N, C-alpha and C positions, 0 to 999 in steps of 0.2 A: 510652390504650394503642392501638397500631396495630391496625386491623382485619385479620383473617386473609385471606390470599390464597387464592382458590379456583381450582379447575380447573387444577391444576398437574400436568404430565406427569412421571412418575418413571421413570427408566431407570437401570440399573446402569452402573458405570464401564466394564465390559467391553463392554456393548451400545453405549455412546457411542463407544468406540474402534472397534468394528466398523463402525459407520455411517461414521465419518470415513475409515477405511481403505478401505472399499468405494468411496468417492467419489474417491479418489486415482487419478491416471493411474499404472497399474502398470508400464508399459514405458518404456524409454529407447531410442527408435528413432533418435535423433539425438544427436550429441555435445553435451556441456554443459561449458563452461569451469569454471563454479562447482562442478559436481558433481565434476569431476576435481580441482579445487583441494582440496576437502574430503577427497579420497582420497589427497592427498599428491602429486598429479601436476600440475605447472605446465605446462599446455598453451598456451603463448604463441601457438602457431601458429593457435589457434582465434580469436584476436582481433587478431592482428598479421600483415600490415598491416591497419590499421583498415578495416573494410568501409565502402563509400561508396554513396550513392544514385546512380541514373542521372541524366543531364542533364535528361531530360524531367520527372522527379519534382521535381528541384530548381527548375526554372523554374515549374512549376505551384504548388509550395509557396511560393516567394518572392513570386510575384504575389499569392497570397491573403494572405500575411503583411502585405504592403504595404497592402492594402485593410483588413485587420483593424486594423492600427495606426492608420490614419486614422480609422476608426470609433471606436476606443477613445479617441483623443485628442479627438474632437469630440462624441461622444454619450454615452459612459459616464462618469458622475459618481460615482466611488467614495465620496466624502464624502456625497453625497445618499443612496446606498444604505445606508450605515452609519447615517445619521441617521433615515431613514424605515423601515429594516429591511425594505425591499422593493425588488425590481428593477423599475424602471418598465416599463410595457407597451411604450413606444416603443423601449426598448433591446432587448427580446426580439423585437419586430417587425423591428428593424434586423438582428439576428443571423439571423433567418429569411431576410430578403432577401439577405444576404450568402452564405447557404448554410452558415452555421456549424453548423447542426444536423446537416448531412450531411457533415462533414469526412471521415469514414472510410467513408462509404457509396459504393459503386460508382456511377460516372456513369450507368450504364444504368438505375439506379433514381432518378436525379435528384440524386445526391450529388456531392461534389467529388473523391472518390477520392484523398485525400491519403494519404501514407505515414504510418506510426506516428511517424517522425522529425518530420515537419512538423506533424502533429496535436499532438504534445507541445510543439513550439515555439509553436504557437498558444495552447495552454493556459497556458504560461508567460507569454505576452504578456498575455492577458486577465486571468489571475490577478494580475498585477502591479498592474493598475488596480482590480480588484475580485475578491477571492477568491470572493465569492458567485456572481458570473457564471461564474467558472471552475468552481465546483462544479456549477452548473446544466448546463453543457455536458458536463462530465466524467461526471456521473451519467447523463445522457441517452445518451451514446455509448459509454462504457467498460464500463458494467455494465447499462445499460438495454436496450431492445428490439433496437437495431441489431446489437450484437456477438453475442449468442447466436443470433440468426436467421442472421447471416452464417455462423456456424460449424456450426449444427445444424438450422436451419430448412429446411422443404420449399420447393420452388420456388413453390408456391402461397402460402405464408406470406410469402416474400420479395416476391413480386409485390404482395401485398395491403398489407403494412405498411411496407416500406422506403421507398417513395416518400413516404409520409406522414411518416415520421421524418426524411427528408432535408430537408423544406421547411416543414412546418406543425405536426406533432405532437410534443409533448415526452413523453418516456418516463421511467419510474422503475422501480427494482428493489426488490421487497418480499420480504425473507427474515426479518429480525429480528422477534421478538415480545416482548411485555412480560416474559416469563419465559424467553426463548430468545435467547442471543447467539451465542457461538461453538460452541455444543453443539447442532447441528441434530438430534441423535437425539431431542430432546424437542420437536420441532416439533409444534404443536397444530392449526394451520390444516388443515382437511380439504377434499378435493375428492372428493365421492362420485359415482360414475357414476350417471347417470340417462338411460337411452336413449342418444341420440347426443350427450349433453351431460355436463357435470360440474356439481355444485352446490358452490360454495365457501362455507365458513363459518370465521370466525376473525378475529383481530385482529393487525394488523401495526404495529410501532413503528419510529420513525426512518426514515420513508419519504422519503428525499431526492428532491425533485421531486414527491412524492406529492400535495401540495396543489394543484399546477397541472397535473399530468400529464394527457395524453389517452390514453396507453397504458401499461399496467403489465406487468412481468414478475413473476409471483407464484409463490412456492414453496409448495406445499401437499402434504399427505400423502394419497395415494389408498389407501383400505383394500383389503387383499387380498381378492379374491372370485373367483368363477368367471368366467373370461375376463379377469381383471384381475390383473396381476402385483403391482400396488400399489407403494408406496414414495413417497419425496419426488419430486415431479414439477413441471416448469416449465410455466407457461401464459402466453400473451399475453391480457391482459384489457382490455376497453374500460373506461376509468376512469369513463365516464358510465353504466355499466350499473346497472340497478335493483338495489338492495340494497347498494350501496357507499356508505359514509358516511365522509367525512374528519371525524373527531370533534374534532380539535384540531390547531392549527398550533403546533409546538414552538418555543421560543425558547432561545437558547444564549449562552454567554459571548462567542462570536465568530461569524463568518459570519452576521451579523444579517440578511442578505438571503436566506438560504437558505430554500427552501420545503419544509420537512420536517415531517411530521405523524404522526398516528395514524389508521390506516384500518381500518374494520370491514367485513367481508364477511358478509352474511346471505342465504343461499340465492341466491347470485349464479350465474346460469346462464352457463356458458362452453362453447361448442361444442368437441367433441373435436378438430376441425380446428385449434383454437388451441393445442393441446398441443405443446410443443417437445420433440422427441425422444420416446422411449418412456417409459412409466411407470417410475418408480424411478431415472431418469437425471438428476433435477433438480440434485442436489448436484454431480455430475460436470460437468454443463453449467456450473454457477456457478463451480466452481474452474477449469475450463479457460478460461472467459471471462476470469477474473481473471489468468491467466498473462501476458497482455499488458495487460489493463485496469488492473492495479495500477501501470502506468507513468505514469498520469495524475497521481497524487499527487506522485511525485518530480519530475515536470515543473514543477508549480507550486511545489514546494520549491526547485528550482533557480532559478526566477524570483525567488523571495523572497530567495535568497542574493544575487542580482545587485543587488536593490534595497537590501538591507542594506549591501552594499559601497559602493554609490554614496553613500548617506547618511553612512556612516561616514567615507568619504574627504572629502566636502565639509565636514561638521561639524568633523572633527578637524583640518582645515587652518585653519578659521575660528576655532575656540575656542582661546584662549590661557590658560595657567596657568603661573605662575612663570617668565615671560619667554619662553616658547616654545609653539608649537602642541601641544595635548595628544597628538597622534599621535606626537610625538617623545619622550614619556615612555614608558618601557618597559612600564609596567603597562597602558597603553592600546594601545601599539603591538602588543603580543602578541595582543590581541584582534582588531585589524585584520588582522594577518597570518593569524590563524585563519580569519576570515571570507573573506579573499581566496583562500587556499589551498583551503578547503573548498568554496567556490563553484565553483572550477575543477574539483575532483574530482567534485562532484555532477553538473555538466554532462557531464563525461567518462563517468560511469557511465550517465547517462540516454541520451546520444547513442549510446553503444556498444550498450546493451541495445535501444534502439529500432531501430537499423539491423540488428541481428541478428534482431529480430522481423520486420522487413520482408523480409529475405533468406530467412528460414525454413530456414536451413541448420543451425542449432543449436537444441537444446531449451533454452529460456530460462526455464523455470518457477522455477528457483532464482535466476537473475540478476534477474528482475523482482521477486521477493519481497525479495531483498537491497536492490534499489534503493528499494523502498517503505520497508523498515525503516530503512535508513541515511539516506535522504533526509529522512524525517519526523523522525528524532531529531536530525540535524545541523542542519536548518533551524531547529528550535526553539531549539537552542543558539546559533545565529548571531543570531536575533532577540533572544534574551535578552541576549547580549553587546552588541548595538546599543543596547538600552534602557539598559544599564549605561554605555556610552560617552556616551550623551546625558544621563545623570544625571537630574535632576529633570524635564528636558524630555522625557526618554524615557518617564516615567511619566504625564506630562500629555497629555491628549487633543489631537488635531489641532485640534478646534473651539475649545478653550480657548486654544491657542497662537495661532490666527488672531485670536481676539477681542482679544487683548492686543498684537497687532501683530507677531507673529513667524511664521516660515514654518510652515505647517500640516503637520508631519511626523507621520504616523500610526504611530509606532513601537509604541506600546502596543497599537494595534489589530492590527498585524501579529503581535505575540506572542499575542494572543487568537485570532486567526484560524488561526494555525499549530498551535495546541494540539490541535485535533481530528485532525490527520493522524496522531498517534501512537495513535489509536483507530480511525479510519475504515478500512474494508476490511481488518480484521484488526489488533487492537491489537499493540503491540510484543511483549507477552508471548506472544500467540498466534502471531505471526510467528516468534518464536524457536522455538516448538515445531514449527511447520509446516516451517520450513527445516531444523531438526535432523532431522526425520523423513526428509526427502529426502536430507540429507547422509549419513545412516547406512543408506540403502536398500540399498547393495551388501552391507553387513554382514548386515543382516536377511535378505537374499535367500539367503545361504548358511548363516547361522547362527541365523536366527530361531527355528527349531523347537527349538534347544538351550535357549533361555531361555523358551520358552512352557510354562507349567505344565500346560496341557491336552493337550500332545502325548504320544503313547505312547513307550515305550522304543525301539521299532523306528524311529519317526520321528526320535527324537533321535540314534540311531545313524547313520542316513542323513545327517542334518544334520551330524554330527560329521565324517563322511568328506568331505562336500562342503567344509566349512569348512577342513579340513586341507589340501586341494588348493589352495583359494583363498589361504589365508594363507601357504602355503609359497612361492607365487609373489609375493605382494604385499609381505610384510614385508621381505624383503631389499632391495627397491627404495626403502625409506624410510631406508636408512642413508646413502647418498651420492647426489649429483646435481650438475647444473651450477652450483648455487648455491655450491658450494665451490671452483669454478675461477675464478681472478681475471680471466680474459679473457672469461668468458661474457657474452653480451648486449652486446657491444662496440658494436653499432650505435646504442646509446642513450647514447653518450658524445660529446656535442657541446657544447663549452664547459662547461656544467654536466654532471656525470656522473650519469646515472640508472641506469647498469648495475648499480651496487651495490645499488640499491633492488630491482631485479628479482631479483638473486641472493638478497637477503634474502627476497623473496616465495617463491622456490623452496625455500629452506631451511626457512622457517617453515611452508610448506604441509606438508612432510614431518613436521615437529615436531607440527603440529596433528593430522595423521592418526595419529601414534603416540600422542598424548594420548587421542584418541578410542578407539583400540583398547585402550589400557590401562584406560580407564574402563569399557568394555564387559566386559573380562575381570574387572574388580574387582566391578562391581555387577550384571552380567548382567541378569536380569529386572527389577531395580530401577532400571535406567538411566533409564527414562522418568519416574521420579519425581524425578530429579536435575535439576530445571528450572533452577536457578541455574548448574550446570555447563554444561548444554546451551546456555543463553543466552550464556555467555561464549565457548563454542566458535563459535557462530554470529557473534557480534560480531567475533571474530578473523577469521573468513572474510570478513565484510563489509569490514573494513579492508583485507585482502589484495586483494580484488576491486577496491576503490576505488583502491588503489595501482597495480594493474596497468592499470586504465582510464586513470588520470591519466598514466602514463608513455606509454602507447600514443597518447593524444590529443596529448601534447606533441610526440611524434615526427611525428605526422600534420601538425600545424600547422607544424612546422619544415620538413618536406618540401614543403609547399605555400607556403612563404614568408609565412605568416600569423602574425606575432608569435611566431615559434619560440623566440627567445631568452627572451622573457618567459614563454612557456608552460613552458619547461624550468625556469625559476626557480620558478614556482608549483608545478609537479609535485614539484620537489625539496623545497620547503618543506612541502608536504602530506605527502609520504612520511616526512619526518623527524618530523612531528607524529604521524602514524599509528603509526610504530614505537614511540614512547613509549607510546601507548595500548595497543598490542598487548602490549608487555612487561608492562604493568600487568595486563592481562587474563590473561596466562599465569600470573603470580604468584598471581592470585586463583582459578585453577582448583583449586589444592590447598590454598591458605591463605586461608580465608574464614570467614564466620560462619554458613554455611548451617545447620549442626547446632544451634547455640544459637538461631538465629532460629526454627527449627521448635519448639523448646521454649517460647520466648516466645509464639509464636502460639497454642500449645495453652493456655498460661496465660491469654492474653487472651480466647480463646473460652470458656474454662472459668470466667471471672469472677474470676480470681485477682488482677487488677490494677484492679478497678473503683474502688478507693480513690484511684487516681491521677487519676480523672476528676472528683473532687470540686473544688468551688470555681469552677464555671463555670455559665452559663445557656445551655442549648441553644436557639438561635433557630429550629430546624427546626419546621415545622408538623406538624399531625396527619395521619394517613392511613397506608395500608399502604405498605411498602417497594416492593412490586410491584403494579401495578394489576390489578384483576380483569379477566381476558380471556375470561370465559365466553361461548361462542357465543350468538348471539341477535340480535334486531333492535336497532337503535341507538335510544337515547333522547335523542340529541343532535342539534343542528342541523348540517347539512352545511356544512363550511367550505371545501369545494373551490372554487377560484377560478382557472379557466383564464385565461391571459393574454388580454387583449382583451375579456373579458366584463365 
């Protein structure tokens, strides 16, 4: 029998929601294409003409990409990293010498000052040769010390830490705990004020870079007391501090070179000067950092798509079955078309979101979240299709293929490595809920009190009046629009006609908004429990965003004379494929198995179907489902291993 888990923090569902809601950015000070899309307003003007980087940024970025490519081709051995499950010290030393640790750090702190666009191109390049190296650089810069300090740090903190992060020190982000994932209200790690310092106690799990890091961003709960507001707070912590123990280096099905572990804090003294922002602002800092930080994962997903396309093209032309290349058989050809069209769309979504982040004209919190959600899901599907195209060779390891004299194509490794992206930095299920919350923000702003059971009758009356005014103006606009006019978006008709796809996006955005409004009217306060419905709403929005980005990118490339005809063909193919998926999702909004699924789940949890589990042997080992994370000194050997030591 499994041992009981101790020291578990219990909070109510309402308390958990309140913590998550308090961490959200409440205001929309800048326009958002995706937010407008979910409201039924197709604001093409916010993304077209496609925003572009300035010449100086392009030159600096291209020069670095050339250096990075040469380094990857000559120094980074992805097969060795996979085989040894470690990134060699000389690779990390070379990345430091290149300045890759400081790609996004301002030059005045010793960084390269690359734009988000070129930072993502660099991650796609590195990730193509070794996803583990891509994860190292991404965790360091996208969610590690540099980004939160850039946005929320004091000048003294920037002066002290950014030069180190730019050239020598690797950073990690520590939020997750053994019994705390996407529900931060149950965070158990504490930071107790002690004079001019804080004392950290607790255990952090899945600390990417944590095994080798020099600096840590740690989220801990400060108890409320006199002179202390308390709440979840962010700290910069020296990884070599007394009382910090890396108790275990985790191993995974993929990303075998990733330095991810379990870190215990016992009475770790952290100066108050190392606190990022005020007490209680930790989750808001984390979520705001992720608004652009989430773009690192779709960057590597787009790079994976490019590799899948290359291998699919080369293999399918070489391999013959029944008298012709397998690519010319429709069953295989449709998979290749999906990979090509989706790769084009993923790069379109990534570059558009990245450039909007660089220009800072738009609020891209939803766009970045959609890019992460869509990129991680579609890259996994592309890799799965590549394995299928390769057949038995797709399932065989690259090392085995090489040993018997064939090209060492790591298709199965790609599939394993990509799987984590559907979990990293917000699982697909959590991303659905996060995006859905932002998508219905306008509705909750005017009508939230109507469906809140704790609000008084007078509050509900006021909310009803406000909602009446809002919906009187909003609902009539969902009836008709440019999507019903045959000549709309005519600028996108160049050989291949993309204007019809944009009209479809405009019409469908209005349909999506009507569906959301109807669901809110039908379920009211129970809307948040309809996670299946909300997930489909978000998936439709993601497809519409990708269609829009693909069309805008195709027109950009046509206007610049860069493969315009082919880009239009790929955009057309992607939009047609996306429309099929969208129509299926709309059908499943109202015709689905959600209700019966809930009944089955209750039966499973209640033990009604245990008879179905008979006839097997469970190979799982003994032990608790969740490890004990009771604070206290470590009883294990410290496995921290900084590079070069």
